[in-house]
C-alpha positions as a printed NumPy array, in Angstrom:
array([[ -0.04 ,  -0.001,   0.048],
       [  1.236,   3.396,  -0.845],
       [  2.177,   5.835,   1.923],
       [ -0.497,   8.261,   2.82 ],
       [ -0.241,  11.84 ,   1.635],
       [ -1.386,  14.925,   3.563],
       [ -3.784,  17.307,   1.711],
       [ -4.069,  20.801,   3.036],
       [ -7.092,  22.938,   2.078],
       [ -5.823,  26.398,   1.857],
       [ -8.199,  28.021,  -0.61 ],
       [-10.571,  29.614,   2.001],
       [-11.317,  33.306,   1.562],
       [-10.773,  34.206,   5.156],
       [-13.632,  36.687,   4.879],
       [-14.388,  36.919,   8.796],
       [-10.703,  37.167,   9.598],
       [-10.171,  40.041,   7.13 ],
       [ -7.34 ,  38.75 ,   5.203],
       [ -5.308,  35.722,   4.09 ],
       [ -4.947,  34.102,   7.496],
       [ -3.092,  31.043,   6.028],
       [ -0.111,  33.465,   5.562],
       [ -0.243,  35.329,   8.804],
       [  2.845,  34.79 ,  10.989],
       [  1.761,  33.579,  14.431],
       [  4.501,  31.492,  16.093],
       [  7.372,  32.915,  18.308],
       [  9.66 ,  33.113,  15.367],
       [  7.079,  34.096,  12.633],
       [  5.774,  30.485,  11.992],
       [  2.368,  30.085,  10.443],
       [ -0.198,  27.747,  11.804],
       [  0.215,  25.598,   8.714],
       [  3.93 ,  25.261,   9.618],
       [  2.887,  23.372,  12.785],
       [  0.624,  21.014,  10.987],
       [  3.271,  20.188,   8.481],
       [  5.884,  19.652,  11.272],
       [  3.606,  17.389,  13.108],
       [  2.649,  15.455,   9.988],
       [  6.265,  15.035,   8.945],
       [  7.299,  13.586,  12.309],
       [  4.312,  11.32 ,  12.358],
       [  5.594,   9.842,   8.903],
       [  3.923,  11.692,   6.133],
       [  6.243,  12.456,   3.281],
       [  4.189,  14.327,   0.734],
       [  1.957,  17.49 ,   1.043],
       [ -0.6  ,  18.562,  -1.428],
       [ -1.735,  22.166,  -1.12 ],
       [ -5.142,  23.245,  -2.426],
       [ -5.075,  26.906,  -3.149],
       [ -6.709,  29.664,  -5.362],
       [ -4.869,  30.429,  -8.484],
       [ -4.813,  34.175,  -7.632],
       [ -2.781,  33.618,  -4.408],
       [ -0.297,  31.125,  -5.981],
       [  2.54 ,  33.494,  -6.24 ],
       [  2.353,  34.715,  -2.63 ],
       [  1.62 ,  31.273,  -1.334],
       [  4.728,  29.883,  -3.023],
       [  6.852,  32.718,  -1.827],
       [  5.736,  32.778,   1.756],
       [  5.047,  28.982,   2.453],
       [  6.071,  26.775,  -0.457],
       [  9.715,  28.008,  -0.779],
       [ 10.28 ,  27.092,   2.938],
       [  8.373,  23.924,   3.136],
       [  9.76 ,  22.361,  -0.038],
       [ 13.08 ,  22.188,   1.664],
       [ 11.507,  19.968,   4.401],
       [  9.115,  17.716,   2.453],
       [  7.913,  16.779,  -1.054],
       [  4.935,  19.165,  -2.022],
       [  2.543,  19.592,  -4.911],
       [ -0.142,  22.105,  -5.773],
       [ -3.772,  21.947,  -6.9  ],
       [ -6.008,  24.742,  -7.729],
       [ -9.748,  25.255,  -6.675],
       [-11.361,  27.14 ,  -9.494],
       [-14.96 ,  28.35 ,  -9.693],
       [-15.374,  26.912, -13.262],
       [-14.252,  23.414, -12.302],
       [-17.834,  22.068, -12.827],
       [-19.227,  18.967, -14.402],
       [-20.089,  19.289, -18.158],
       [-23.297,  21.093, -18.644],
       [-23.055,  23.302, -15.553],
       [-21.924,  26.902, -15.408],
       [-20.845,  29.408, -12.597],
       [-23.882,  31.44 , -11.678],
       [-23.516,  35.048, -12.557],
       [-21.858,  37.149,  -9.857],
       [-20.706,  34.136,  -7.748],
       [-17.3  ,  34.601,  -6.143],
       [-17.621,  32.037,  -3.253],
       [-15.632,  28.802,  -3.627],
       [-17.81 ,  25.651,  -4.001],
       [-16.727,  24.097,  -0.582],
       [-14.397,  21.548,   0.881],
       [-15.589,  18.498,  -0.966],
       [-15.095,  20.392,  -4.239],
       [-11.639,  21.488,  -3.081],
       [-10.781,  17.739,  -2.991],
       [-12.08 ,  17.239,  -6.422],
       [ -9.796,  19.973,  -7.572],
       [ -6.804,  17.807,  -6.338],
       [ -8.115,  14.483,  -7.795],
       [ -5.284,  14.415, -10.335],
       [ -2.68 ,  15.259,  -7.951],
       [ -3.416,  13.013,  -5.063],
       [ -1.545,   9.801,  -5.649],
       [ -2.848,   7.376,  -2.998],
       [ -4.617,   7.306,   0.416],
       [ -4.582,  10.69 ,   2.025],
       [ -5.3  ,  12.722,   5.107],
       [ -7.005,  16.047,   4.779],
       [ -6.892,  19.095,   7.078],
       [ -7.73 ,  22.771,   7.042],
       [ -4.793,  25.245,   6.588],
       [ -5.731,  27.541,   9.413],
       [ -6.369,  25.   ,  12.222],
       [ -3.915,  23.803,  14.86 ],
       [ -4.646,  20.113,  15.582],
       [ -1.9  ,  18.973,  17.826],
       [  0.866,  16.303,  17.121],
       [ -1.247,  13.33 ,  18.537],
       [ -3.94 ,  13.81 ,  15.817],
       [ -1.372,  13.333,  12.903],
       [  0.428,  10.344,  14.647],
       [ -2.928,   8.578,  15.428],
       [ -4.117,   9.135,  11.878],
       [ -0.952,   7.998,  10.264],
       [ -0.9  ,   4.782,  12.365],
       [ -4.573,   4.224,  11.21 ],
       [ -3.507,   4.026,   7.568],
       [ -1.213,   1.135,   8.37 ],
       [ -4.025,  -1.021,   9.897],
       [ -5.654,  -3.679,   7.741],
       [ -9.177,  -3.042,   6.389],
       [-11.983,  -5.579,   6.385],
       [-12.855,  -6.838,   2.858],
       [-16.525,  -6.151,   3.177],
       [-17.33 ,  -4.078,   0.124],
       [-17.376,  -0.8  ,   2.149],
       [-15.271,   2.224,   1.879],
       [-13.241,   2.684,   5.01 ],
       [-12.39 ,   6.173,   6.329],
       [-11.383,   7.813,   9.622],
       [-11.828,  11.019,  11.523],
       [-10.146,  12.634,  14.353],
       [-12.84 ,  13.948,  16.666],
       [-12.533,  16.646,  19.266],
       [-14.618,  17.674,  22.252],
       [-16.829,  20.618,  21.45 ],
       [-15.621,  22.603,  24.456],
       [-11.968,  22.341,  23.139],
       [-12.808,  23.845,  19.716],
       [-14.627,  27.066,  20.383],
       [-13.645,  30.709,  19.728],
       [-14.283,  33.36 ,  22.318],
       [-14.606,  35.906,  19.526],
       [-17.661,  34.686,  17.702],
       [-19.497,  31.76 ,  16.007],
       [-17.734,  28.831,  14.384],
       [-18.809,  25.983,  12.176],
       [-18.304,  22.368,  13.339],
       [-19.492,  18.994,  12.275],
       [-21.481,  17.609,  15.271],
       [-20.899,  13.841,  15.424],
       [-22.591,  10.847,  16.825],
       [-20.423,   7.647,  17.41 ],
       [-21.76 ,   4.23 ,  17.982],
       [-20.658,   1.942,  20.696],
       [-18.012,   0.195,  18.481],
       [-16.26 ,   3.654,  17.916],
       [-17.61 ,   4.322,  14.355],
       [-19.313,   7.446,  13.135],
       [-23.071,   7.082,  13.027],
       [-23.857,  10.599,  11.654],
       [-22.441,  14.068,  11.258],
       [-24.45 ,  17.214,  11.013],
       [-22.728,  20.531,   9.93 ],
       [-23.773,  23.245,  12.394],
       [-23.013,  26.787,  11.849],
       [-22.961,  29.726,  14.164],
       [-21.829,  27.693,  17.154],
       [-21.106,  30.111,  20.117],
       [-19.323,  29.807,  23.398],
       [-21.498,  30.802,  26.428],
       [-21.083,  30.525,  30.192],
       [-23.455,  27.607,  30.065],
       [-21.47 ,  25.78 ,  27.285],
       [-21.968,  25.723,  23.473],
       [-25.049,  26.602,  21.573],
       [-25.982,  26.969,  17.821],
       [-28.629,  28.697,  15.811],
       [-30.165,  27.71 ,  12.57 ],
       [-32.294,  30.946,  12.254],
       [-29.754,  33.774,  12.647],
       [-30.134,  33.856,  16.487],
       [-33.923,  33.67 ,  16.841],
       [-33.678,  30.407,  18.614],
       [-30.804,  28.509,  20.178],
       [-30.008,  24.834,  20.703],
       [-27.569,  23.647,  23.276],
       [-24.565,  21.317,  22.487],
       [-23.613,  19.39 ,  25.65 ],
       [-20.009,  19.299,  26.894],
       [-18.315,  16.139,  25.781],
       [-20.091,  16.229,  22.429],
       [-17.706,  14.946,  19.592],
       [-17.141,  17.296,  16.721],
       [-15.266,  17.223,  13.421],
       [-12.525,  19.685,  12.651],
       [-12.111,  18.494,   9.1  ],
       [ -9.248,  16.095,   9.777],
       [-10.072,  12.904,   7.957],
       [ -8.331,   9.734,   6.697],
       [ -9.74 ,   8.927,   3.182],
       [ -9.058,   6.64 ,   0.149],
       [ -8.739,   7.693,  -3.467],
       [-12.05 ,   5.945,  -3.965],
       [-13.678,   8.753,  -2.016],
       [-12.77 ,  11.104,  -4.835],
       [-14.669,   8.99 ,  -7.347],
       [-17.746,   9.06 ,  -5.09 ],
       [-17.619,  12.825,  -4.48 ],
       [-17.199,  13.442,  -8.282],
       [-20.279,  11.172,  -8.958],
       [-22.334,  12.957,  -6.368],
       [-21.312,  16.528,  -7.324],
       [-23.981,  16.902, -10.018],
       [-26.666,  15.742,  -7.727],
       [-25.587,  18.43 ,  -5.208],
       [-25.662,  21.099,  -7.862],
       [-29.196,  20.003,  -9.178],
       [-30.565,  20.196,  -5.608],
       [-28.792,  23.399,  -4.395],
       [-28.172,  25.77 ,  -7.301],
       [-31.838,  26.582,  -7.629],
       [-32.026,  27.38 ,  -3.902],
       [-28.79 ,  29.3  ,  -3.216],
       [-26.836,  29.844,  -6.46 ],
       [-24.418,  32.38 ,  -4.838],
       [-23.33 ,  30.629,  -1.591],
       [-24.244,  26.799,  -1.606],
       [-21.276,  24.759,  -0.655],
       [-20.399,  21.097,  -1.437],
       [-18.951,  20.163,   2.084],
       [-16.897,  17.325,   2.889],
       [-18.641,  16.365,   6.107],
       [-22.055,  16.351,   4.275],
       [-20.661,  14.184,   1.559],
       [-19.162,  11.761,   3.988],
       [-22.46 ,  11.647,   5.953],
       [-24.32 ,  10.873,   2.688],
       [-21.987,   7.806,   2.063],
       [-22.586,   6.795,   5.62 ],
       [-26.307,   6.919,   5.425],
       [-26.4  ,   4.89 ,   2.206],
       [-24.348,   2.234,   3.992],
       [-21.497,   2.15 ,   1.48 ],
       [-18.871,   3.62 ,   3.865],
       [-17.819,   3.528,   7.485],
       [-15.646,   6.09 ,   9.493],
       [-13.587,   5.053,  12.404],
       [-13.481,   7.752,  15.076],
       [ -9.982,   8.534,  16.439],
       [-10.5  ,  10.769,  19.474],
       [ -8.297,  13.702,  20.491],
       [ -8.459,  15.613,  23.765],
       [ -6.142,  18.364,  22.499],
       [ -7.268,  21.841,  22.436],
       [ -7.942,  23.334,  18.993],
       [ -6.413,  26.681,  18.139],
       [ -7.328,  28.765,  15.049],
       [ -7.768,  32.295,  13.867],
       [-11.393,  32.308,  12.755],
       [-11.436,  35.948,  13.787],
       [ -8.638,  38.443,  13.971],
       [ -9.117,  38.732,  17.749],
       [ -8.166,  35.039,  18.103],
       [ -4.604,  35.855,  17.006],
       [ -3.174,  36.816,  20.356],
       [ -4.601,  33.682,  22.098],
       [ -2.995,  31.389,  19.439],
       [  0.292,  33.233,  19.782],
       [  0.389,  32.839,  23.435],
       [ -0.444,  29.118,  23.177],
       [  2.184,  28.337,  20.489],
       [  4.895,  30.245,  22.377],
       [  4.053,  28.275,  25.508],
       [  4.29 ,  24.869,  23.521],
       [  7.797,  25.926,  22.26 ],
       [  8.821,  26.913,  25.695],
       [  7.618,  23.567,  27.075],
       [  9.648,  21.688,  24.57 ],
       [  6.768,  20.442,  22.399],
       [  8.345,  22.134,  19.457],
       [ 11.825,  23.5  ,  18.604],
       [ 12.28 ,  27.203,  18.256],
       [ 12.542,  28.241,  15.551],
       [ 10.327,  25.337,  14.258],
       [ 12.334,  24.738,  11.074],
       [ 16.163,  24.413,  11.957],
       [ 18.34 ,  25.379,   9.116]])
């Protein structure tokens, strides 16, 4: 079996943050959050990175990130473009929003060469997540006709921003440790009583109990997943374009949940108790800076991260 690759989704627009947060220095020596993910992945055993970016940021991305990382690990690029659509479909007039995380992976279909892990560029996951995921790829899979995936799940209380609402995949796992369902919830807020979310712009709120498992978009997938996602993309467009042509998104958790509910895939849940750090909002930056500096001071990471 081929060694797994790491796919990093870095084509997000960063609209709430107010800039290209993937390129914002945040570590004690100017490291980016993406540097820590790559460092953790490399020491876990990953040997190739595939970056998914937008074509318009390619020059800056290669200059700020790629030129440094290519000295550490093999890298490749894929480009998420709005007009990457099935035959017979066109970009709605005026649309600028990318098509979502499942579409991002389709953009990399010709670049990914084997089984792969996938993460967001702007989330700090912790070293245990990458090691657990890499070890999962080495385990044998049952020959039962299903697609076999994995997900690193986090506790909801470890993934919230004090600066505003976030989006998380709220999960249910069965007694055997496999994902039963996942529901994408937007506008999840941190309150004194725990987490809550709204589906009607704050008119009503639903509580999420502490200890609830959530997805942070860190998955272990096979190349066959890409075939399934490509087959389902036109169905998504047919259903959603008439309803929301400017903002509908083909999301990775929702496609995986669809495969789960059809009974053609299973997802082993690999649990993490690490605290997530990210810069969903500009106000989050100082908190992440303090946390990463402390991790370096505690010896979890060298400082600077990449030694010449």
